[in-house]
C-alpha positions in Angstrom: 0.0 0.0 0.0 1.0 3.6 -0.3 2.3 3.3 -3.9 -0.5 5.4 -5.4 1.3 8.7 -5.2 4.6 7.3 -6.5 2.9 5.6 -9.4 0.9 8.7 -10.3 4.2 10.7 -10.3 5.9 8.2 -12.6 2.8 8.3 -14.9 2.9 12.1 -15.0 6.6 12.2 -15.8 6.2 9.5 -18.5 3.4 11.5 -20.1 5.4 14.7 -20.1 8.4 12.9 -21.7 6.2 11.2 -24.3 3.9 14.1 -25.3 5.6 17.3 -24.1 9.0 16.8 -25.6 11.6 19.4 -25.8 10.8 22.5 -27.8 13.0 22.9 -30.8 14.7 26.3 -31.2 14.8 26.6 -35.0 16.7 29.8 -35.0 19.5 28.2 -33.0 19.4 25.1 -35.2 19.6 27.2 -38.4 22.6 29.2 -36.9 24.3 25.9 -36.0 23.8 24.4 -39.4 25.1 27.6 -41.1 28.3 27.3 -39.1 27.8 30.3 -36.9 29.0 30.4 -33.3 26.1 29.3 -31.0 25.8 30.1 -27.3 23.6 27.6 -25.6 21.4 28.7 -22.7 19.9 25.9 -20.6 16.1 26.3 -20.4 14.8 26.7 -16.9 12.7 23.7 -15.6 10.2 24.2 -12.9 10.5 21.8 -10.0 7.6 19.8 -8.7 9.3 19.5 -5.3 7.8 22.8 -4.1 4.2 21.5 -4.6 2.8 19.7 -1.6 -0.1 17.4 -2.4 -2.2 15.8 0.4 -3.9 12.5 0.0 -7.5 12.5 1.3 
């Protein structure tokens, strides 16, 4: 028992990876293919750790 929240979290993460894939930066891709110098900035990712969910 007690696996419901963990399984729900895994399902949520799996769905995000499957359907909400990384957004393609076409301008950066075009510059990279053209041979221009590209400065990569890591996109910020919001953490789910701040959210507290209570089971009823």
